Chimera marker file (.cmm) of the C-alpha trace (Angstrom):
<marker_set name="trace">
<marker id="1" x="-3.616" y="10.509" z="27.057" r="1" g="1" b="0" radius="0.5"/>
<marker id="2" x="-2.632" y="8.090" z="24.450" r="1" g="1" b="0" radius="0.5"/>
<marker id="3" x="0.507" y="5.658" z="24.202" r="1" g="1" b="0" radius="0.5"/>
<marker id="4" x="2.808" y="5.912" z="21.384" r="1" g="1" b="0" radius="0.5"/>
<marker id="5" x="0.963" y="3.494" z="19.080" r="1" g="1" b="0" radius="0.5"/>
<marker id="6" x="-2.358" y="4.947" z="19.616" r="1" g="1" b="0" radius="0.5"/>
<marker id="7" x="-0.823" y="8.316" z="18.661" r="1" g="1" b="0" radius="0.5"/>
<marker id="8" x="0.803" y="6.916" z="15.622" r="1" g="1" b="0" radius="0.5"/>
<marker id="9" x="-2.470" y="5.323" z="14.497" r="1" g="1" b="0" radius="0.5"/>
<marker id="10" x="-4.225" y="8.647" z="14.679" r="1" g="1" b="0" radius="0.5"/>
<marker id="11" x="-1.393" y="10.746" z="13.093" r="1" g="1" b="0" radius="0.5"/>
<marker id="12" x="-1.009" y="7.997" z="10.194" r="1" g="1" b="0" radius="0.5"/>
<marker id="13" x="-4.866" y="8.055" z="9.660" r="1" g="1" b="0" radius="0.5"/>
<marker id="14" x="-4.462" y="11.835" z="9.425" r="1" g="1" b="0" radius="0.5"/>
<marker id="15" x="-1.885" y="11.639" z="6.537" r="1" g="1" b="0" radius="0.5"/>
<marker id="16" x="-3.771" y="8.882" z="4.849" r="1" g="1" b="0" radius="0.5"/>
<marker id="17" x="-7.015" y="10.902" z="4.927" r="1" g="1" b="0" radius="0.5"/>
<marker id="18" x="-5.008" y="13.828" z="3.198" r="1" g="1" b="0" radius="0.5"/>
<marker id="19" x="-6.965" y="12.737" z="-0.179" r="1" g="1" b="0" radius="0.5"/>
<marker id="20" x="-10.157" y="12.129" z="1.720" r="1" g="1" b="0" radius="0.5"/>
<marker id="21" x="-10.012" y="8.571" z="1.203" r="1" g="1" b="0" radius="0.5"/>
<marker id="22" x="-8.492" y="5.726" z="3.280" r="1" g="1" b="0" radius="0.5"/>
<marker id="23" x="-7.424" y="2.830" z="0.730" r="1" g="1" b="0" radius="0.5"/>
<marker id="24" x="-7.017" y="-0.598" z="1.669" r="1" g="1" b="0" radius="0.5"/>
<marker id="25" x="-3.417" y="-0.605" z="1.076" r="1" g="1" b="0" radius="0.5"/>
<marker id="26" x="-3.263" y="2.424" z="3.791" r="1" g="1" b="0" radius="0.5"/>
<marker id="27" x="-5.303" y="0.734" z="6.163" r="1" g="1" b="0" radius="0.5"/>
<marker id="28" x="-3.365" y="-2.629" z="5.858" r="1" g="1" b="0" radius="0.5"/>
<marker id="29" x="0.090" y="-0.401" z="6.533" r="1" g="1" b="0" radius="0.5"/>
<marker id="30" x="-1.673" y="1.019" z="9.550" r="1" g="1" b="0" radius="0.5"/>
<marker id="31" x="-2.689" y="-2.196" z="10.992" r="1" g="1" b="0" radius="0.5"/>
<marker id="32" x="0.480" y="-3.829" z="10.816" r="1" g="1" b="0" radius="0.5"/>
<marker id="33" x="1.783" y="-1.380" z="13.268" r="1" g="1" b="0" radius="0.5"/>
<marker id="34" x="-0.951" y="-1.886" z="15.797" r="1" g="1" b="0" radius="0.5"/>
<marker id="35" x="-3.295" y="-4.141" z="17.136" r="1" g="1" b="0" radius="0.5"/>
<marker id="36" x="-6.929" y="-4.350" z="15.955" r="1" g="1" b="0" radius="0.5"/>
<marker id="37" x="-8.453" y="-2.933" z="18.966" r="1" g="1" b="0" radius="0.5"/>
<marker id="38" x="-6.102" y="0.069" z="19.177" r="1" g="1" b="0" radius="0.5"/>
<marker id="39" x="-7.018" y="0.669" z="15.375" r="1" g="1" b="0" radius="0.5"/>
<marker id="40" x="-10.861" y="0.401" z="15.876" r="1" g="1" b="0" radius="0.5"/>
<marker id="41" x="-10.960" y="2.644" z="19.132" r="1" g="1" b="0" radius="0.5"/>
<marker id="42" x="-8.537" y="5.199" z="17.460" r="1" g="1" b="0" radius="0.5"/>
<marker id="43" x="-10.034" y="5.355" z="14.249" r="1" g="1" b="0" radius="0.5"/>
<marker id="44" x="-13.712" y="5.952" z="16.172" r="1" g="1" b="0" radius="0.5"/>
<marker id="45" x="-12.229" y="8.826" z="17.985" r="1" g="1" b="0" radius="0.5"/>
<marker id="46" x="-10.545" y="10.314" z="14.520" r="1" g="1" b="0" radius="0.5"/>
<marker id="47" x="-13.744" y="10.016" z="12.745" r="1" g="1" b="0" radius="0.5"/>
<marker id="48" x="-15.542" y="11.958" z="15.415" r="1" g="1" b="0" radius="0.5"/>
<marker id="49" x="-13.035" y="14.421" z="15.314" r="1" g="1" b="0" radius="0.5"/>
<marker id="50" x="-13.086" y="17.826" z="12.974" r="1" g="1" b="0" radius="0.5"/>
<marker id="51" x="-9.945" y="18.512" z="11.043" r="1" g="1" b="0" radius="0.5"/>
<marker id="52" x="-8.849" y="21.425" z="13.242" r="1" g="1" b="0" radius="0.5"/>
<marker id="53" x="-9.126" y="18.909" z="16.196" r="1" g="1" b="0" radius="0.5"/>
<marker id="54" x="-7.132" y="16.331" z="14.379" r="1" g="1" b="0" radius="0.5"/>
<marker id="55" x="-4.250" y="18.865" z="13.776" r="1" g="1" b="0" radius="0.5"/>
<marker id="56" x="-4.599" y="20.196" z="17.147" r="1" g="1" b="0" radius="0.5"/>
<marker id="57" x="-4.405" y="16.591" z="18.776" r="1" g="1" b="0" radius="0.5"/>
<marker id="58" x="-1.599" y="15.484" z="16.599" r="1" g="1" b="0" radius="0.5"/>
<marker id="59" x="0.540" y="18.717" z="17.577" r="1" g="1" b="0" radius="0.5"/>
<marker id="60" x="-0.457" y="18.447" z="21.289" r="1" g="1" b="0" radius="0.5"/>
<marker id="61" x="1.912" y="15.348" z="21.535" r="1" g="1" b="0" radius="0.5"/>
<marker id="62" x="4.613" y="17.210" z="19.646" r="1" g="1" b="0" radius="0.5"/>
<marker id="63" x="6.604" y="17.635" z="23.225" r="1" g="1" b="0" radius="0.5"/>
<marker id="64" x="5.842" y="13.862" z="24.222" r="1" g="1" b="0" radius="0.5"/>
<marker id="65" x="6.472" y="12.078" z="20.952" r="1" g="1" b="0" radius="0.5"/>
<marker id="66" x="8.860" y="14.535" z="18.922" r="1" g="1" b="0" radius="0.5"/>
<marker id="67" x="11.207" y="15.504" z="21.340" r="1" g="1" b="0" radius="0.5"/>
<marker id="68" x="14.590" y="14.401" z="19.566" r="1" g="1" b="0" radius="0.5"/>
<marker id="69" x="15.628" y="14.279" z="15.898" r="1" g="1" b="0" radius="0.5"/>
<marker id="70" x="15.535" y="10.608" z="16.088" r="1" g="1" b="0" radius="0.5"/>
<marker id="71" x="11.631" y="10.643" z="17.107" r="1" g="1" b="0" radius="0.5"/>
<marker id="72" x="11.086" y="12.953" z="14.183" r="1" g="1" b="0" radius="0.5"/>
<marker id="73" x="12.761" y="10.891" z="11.783" r="1" g="1" b="0" radius="0.5"/>
<marker id="74" x="11.189" y="7.695" z="13.060" r="1" g="1" b="0" radius="0.5"/>
<marker id="75" x="7.743" y="9.166" z="12.525" r="1" g="1" b="0" radius="0.5"/>
<marker id="76" x="8.747" y="10.822" z="9.287" r="1" g="1" b="0" radius="0.5"/>
<marker id="77" x="9.947" y="7.596" z="8.029" r="1" g="1" b="0" radius="0.5"/>
<marker id="78" x="6.769" y="6.222" z="8.524" r="1" g="1" b="0" radius="0.5"/>
<marker id="79" x="4.698" y="9.121" z="7.296" r="1" g="1" b="0" radius="0.5"/>
<marker id="80" x="6.304" y="8.680" z="3.896" r="1" g="1" b="0" radius="0.5"/>
<marker id="81" x="6.148" y="4.887" z="4.212" r="1" g="1" b="0" radius="0.5"/>
<marker id="82" x="2.470" y="5.198" z="4.423" r="1" g="1" b="0" radius="0.5"/>
<marker id="83" x="2.482" y="8.028" z="1.533" r="1" g="1" b="0" radius="0.5"/>
<marker id="84" x="4.132" y="5.680" z="-0.768" r="1" g="1" b="0" radius="0.5"/>
<marker id="85" x="1.232" y="2.767" z="-0.449" r="1" g="1" b="0" radius="0.5"/>
<marker id="86" x="-0.454" y="4.923" z="-3.112" r="1" g="1" b="0" radius="0.5"/>
<marker id="87" x="0.936" y="5.119" z="-6.929" r="1" g="1" b="0" radius="0.5"/>
<marker id="88" x="-0.099" y="8.929" z="-7.763" r="1" g="1" b="0" radius="0.5"/>
<marker id="89" x="-0.133" y="11.956" z="-5.631" r="1" g="1" b="0" radius="0.5"/>
<marker id="90" x="-1.261" y="15.205" z="-6.561" r="1" g="1" b="0" radius="0.5"/>
<marker id="91" x="0.680" y="18.532" z="-5.663" r="1" g="1" b="0" radius="0.5"/>
<marker id="92" x="-1.706" y="19.219" z="-2.652" r="1" g="1" b="0" radius="0.5"/>
<marker id="93" x="-1.047" y="15.688" z="-0.845" r="1" g="1" b="0" radius="0.5"/>
<marker id="94" x="2.900" y="16.066" z="-1.258" r="1" g="1" b="0" radius="0.5"/>
<marker id="95" x="2.887" y="19.744" z="-0.258" r="1" g="1" b="0" radius="0.5"/>
<marker id="96" x="0.230" y="18.694" z="2.747" r="1" g="1" b="0" radius="0.5"/>
<marker id="97" x="2.687" y="15.953" z="3.606" r="1" g="1" b="0" radius="0.5"/>
<marker id="98" x="5.758" y="18.691" z="3.953" r="1" g="1" b="0" radius="0.5"/>
<marker id="99" x="3.901" y="20.926" z="5.883" r="1" g="1" b="0" radius="0.5"/>
<marker id="100" x="3.184" y="18.239" z="8.323" r="1" g="1" b="0" radius="0.5"/>
<marker id="101" x="6.468" y="17.359" z="8.958" r="1" g="1" b="0" radius="0.5"/>
<marker id="102" x="7.454" y="20.688" z="9.404" r="1" g="1" b="0" radius="0.5"/>
<marker id="103" x="4.840" y="21.305" z="11.888" r="1" g="1" b="0" radius="0.5"/>
<marker id="104" x="5.790" y="18.141" z="13.757" r="1" g="1" b="0" radius="0.5"/>
<marker id="105" x="9.397" y="19.475" z="13.552" r="1" g="1" b="0" radius="0.5"/>
<marker id="106" x="8.125" y="22.861" z="15.165" r="1" g="1" b="0" radius="0.5"/>
<marker id="107" x="9.596" y="24.880" z="12.393" r="1" g="1" b="0" radius="0.5"/>
<link id1="1" id2="2" r="1" g="1" b="0" radius="0.2"/>
<link id1="2" id2="3" r="1" g="1" b="0" radius="0.2"/>
<link id1="3" id2="4" r="1" g="1" b="0" radius="0.2"/>
<link id1="4" id2="5" r="1" g="1" b="0" radius="0.2"/>
<link id1="5" id2="6" r="1" g="1" b="0" radius="0.2"/>
<link id1="6" id2="7" r="1" g="1" b="0" radius="0.2"/>
<link id1="7" id2="8" r="1" g="1" b="0" radius="0.2"/>
<link id1="8" id2="9" r="1" g="1" b="0" radius="0.2"/>
<link id1="9" id2="10" r="1" g="1" b="0" radius="0.2"/>
<link id1="10" id2="11" r="1" g="1" b="0" radius="0.2"/>
<link id1="11" id2="12" r="1" g="1" b="0" radius="0.2"/>
<link id1="12" id2="13" r="1" g="1" b="0" radius="0.2"/>
<link id1="13" id2="14" r="1" g="1" b="0" radius="0.2"/>
<link id1="14" id2="15" r="1" g="1" b="0" radius="0.2"/>
<link id1="15" id2="16" r="1" g="1" b="0" radius="0.2"/>
<link id1="16" id2="17" r="1" g="1" b="0" radius="0.2"/>
<link id1="17" id2="18" r="1" g="1" b="0" radius="0.2"/>
<link id1="18" id2="19" r="1" g="1" b="0" radius="0.2"/>
<link id1="19" id2="20" r="1" g="1" b="0" radius="0.2"/>
<link id1="20" id2="21" r="1" g="1" b="0" radius="0.2"/>
<link id1="21" id2="22" r="1" g="1" b="0" radius="0.2"/>
<link id1="22" id2="23" r="1" g="1" b="0" radius="0.2"/>
<link id1="23" id2="24" r="1" g="1" b="0" radius="0.2"/>
<link id1="24" id2="25" r="1" g="1" b="0" radius="0.2"/>
<link id1="25" id2="26" r="1" g="1" b="0" radius="0.2"/>
<link id1="26" id2="27" r="1" g="1" b="0" radius="0.2"/>
<link id1="27" id2="28" r="1" g="1" b="0" radius="0.2"/>
<link id1="28" id2="29" r="1" g="1" b="0" radius="0.2"/>
<link id1="29" id2="30" r="1" g="1" b="0" radius="0.2"/>
<link id1="30" id2="31" r="1" g="1" b="0" radius="0.2"/>
<link id1="31" id2="32" r="1" g="1" b="0" radius="0.2"/>
<link id1="32" id2="33" r="1" g="1" b="0" radius="0.2"/>
<link id1="33" id2="34" r="1" g="1" b="0" radius="0.2"/>
<link id1="34" id2="35" r="1" g="1" b="0" radius="0.2"/>
<link id1="35" id2="36" r="1" g="1" b="0" radius="0.2"/>
<link id1="36" id2="37" r="1" g="1" b="0" radius="0.2"/>
<link id1="37" id2="38" r="1" g="1" b="0" radius="0.2"/>
<link id1="38" id2="39" r="1" g="1" b="0" radius="0.2"/>
<link id1="39" id2="40" r="1" g="1" b="0" radius="0.2"/>
<link id1="40" id2="41" r="1" g="1" b="0" radius="0.2"/>
<link id1="41" id2="42" r="1" g="1" b="0" radius="0.2"/>
<link id1="42" id2="43" r="1" g="1" b="0" radius="0.2"/>
<link id1="43" id2="44" r="1" g="1" b="0" radius="0.2"/>
<link id1="44" id2="45" r="1" g="1" b="0" radius="0.2"/>
<link id1="45" id2="46" r="1" g="1" b="0" radius="0.2"/>
<link id1="46" id2="47" r="1" g="1" b="0" radius="0.2"/>
<link id1="47" id2="48" r="1" g="1" b="0" radius="0.2"/>
<link id1="48" id2="49" r="1" g="1" b="0" radius="0.2"/>
<link id1="49" id2="50" r="1" g="1" b="0" radius="0.2"/>
<link id1="50" id2="51" r="1" g="1" b="0" radius="0.2"/>
<link id1="51" id2="52" r="1" g="1" b="0" radius="0.2"/>
<link id1="52" id2="53" r="1" g="1" b="0" radius="0.2"/>
<link id1="53" id2="54" r="1" g="1" b="0" radius="0.2"/>
<link id1="54" id2="55" r="1" g="1" b="0" radius="0.2"/>
<link id1="55" id2="56" r="1" g="1" b="0" radius="0.2"/>
<link id1="56" id2="57" r="1" g="1" b="0" radius="0.2"/>
<link id1="57" id2="58" r="1" g="1" b="0" radius="0.2"/>
<link id1="58" id2="59" r="1" g="1" b="0" radius="0.2"/>
<link id1="59" id2="60" r="1" g="1" b="0" radius="0.2"/>
<link id1="60" id2="61" r="1" g="1" b="0" radius="0.2"/>
<link id1="61" id2="62" r="1" g="1" b="0" radius="0.2"/>
<link id1="62" id2="63" r="1" g="1" b="0" radius="0.2"/>
<link id1="63" id2="64" r="1" g="1" b="0" radius="0.2"/>
<link id1="64" id2="65" r="1" g="1" b="0" radius="0.2"/>
<link id1="65" id2="66" r="1" g="1" b="0" radius="0.2"/>
<link id1="66" id2="67" r="1" g="1" b="0" radius="0.2"/>
<link id1="67" id2="68" r="1" g="1" b="0" radius="0.2"/>
<link id1="68" id2="69" r="1" g="1" b="0" radius="0.2"/>
<link id1="69" id2="70" r="1" g="1" b="0" radius="0.2"/>
<link id1="70" id2="71" r="1" g="1" b="0" radius="0.2"/>
<link id1="71" id2="72" r="1" g="1" b="0" radius="0.2"/>
<link id1="72" id2="73" r="1" g="1" b="0" radius="0.2"/>
<link id1="73" id2="74" r="1" g="1" b="0" radius="0.2"/>
<link id1="74" id2="75" r="1" g="1" b="0" radius="0.2"/>
<link id1="75" id2="76" r="1" g="1" b="0" radius="0.2"/>
<link id1="76" id2="77" r="1" g="1" b="0" radius="0.2"/>
<link id1="77" id2="78" r="1" g="1" b="0" radius="0.2"/>
<link id1="78" id2="79" r="1" g="1" b="0" radius="0.2"/>
<link id1="79" id2="80" r="1" g="1" b="0" radius="0.2"/>
<link id1="80" id2="81" r="1" g="1" b="0" radius="0.2"/>
<link id1="81" id2="82" r="1" g="1" b="0" radius="0.2"/>
<link id1="82" id2="83" r="1" g="1" b="0" radius="0.2"/>
<link id1="83" id2="84" r="1" g="1" b="0" radius="0.2"/>
<link id1="84" id2="85" r="1" g="1" b="0" radius="0.2"/>
<link id1="85" id2="86" r="1" g="1" b="0" radius="0.2"/>
<link id1="86" id2="87" r="1" g="1" b="0" radius="0.2"/>
<link id1="87" id2="88" r="1" g="1" b="0" radius="0.2"/>
<link id1="88" id2="89" r="1" g="1" b="0" radius="0.2"/>
<link id1="89" id2="90" r="1" g="1" b="0" radius="0.2"/>
<link id1="90" id2="91" r="1" g="1" b="0" radius="0.2"/>
<link id1="91" id2="92" r="1" g="1" b="0" radius="0.2"/>
<link id1="92" id2="93" r="1" g="1" b="0" radius="0.2"/>
<link id1="93" id2="94" r="1" g="1" b="0" radius="0.2"/>
<link id1="94" id2="95" r="1" g="1" b="0" radius="0.2"/>
<link id1="95" id2="96" r="1" g="1" b="0" radius="0.2"/>
<link id1="96" id2="97" r="1" g="1" b="0" radius="0.2"/>
<link id1="97" id2="98" r="1" g="1" b="0" radius="0.2"/>
<link id1="98" id2="99" r="1" g="1" b="0" radius="0.2"/>
<link id1="99" id2="100" r="1" g="1" b="0" radius="0.2"/>
<link id1="100" id2="101" r="1" g="1" b="0" radius="0.2"/>
<link id1="101" id2="102" r="1" g="1" b="0" radius="0.2"/>
<link id1="102" id2="103" r="1" g="1" b="0" radius="0.2"/>
<link id1="103" id2="104" r="1" g="1" b="0" radius="0.2"/>
<link id1="104" id2="105" r="1" g="1" b="0" radius="0.2"/>
<link id1="105" id2="106" r="1" g="1" b="0" radius="0.2"/>
<link id1="106" id2="107" r="1" g="1" b="0" radius="0.2"/>
</marker_set>
């Protein structure tokens, strides 16, 4: 049972790995929102989990951390902020982010 900071690290790692590569800029952005210990712990968990387990883990926290529109807007802004650390995005990445946000909103 993770606190919000730990969950956010996991979610942002998931978003950052959409293109199967965690850039230094993405890592720095995620680290700016957490302690190094939290980041290292959650990254180990993240790397052990399969793609489907990662998504199931994120969605399992939907009720806890996305109960209101404000909650959704807050994390959506962080997802967009992380996404914007890269200069170029392929259509797959853009569509993936849209789908993820839709899933978080439970639409």
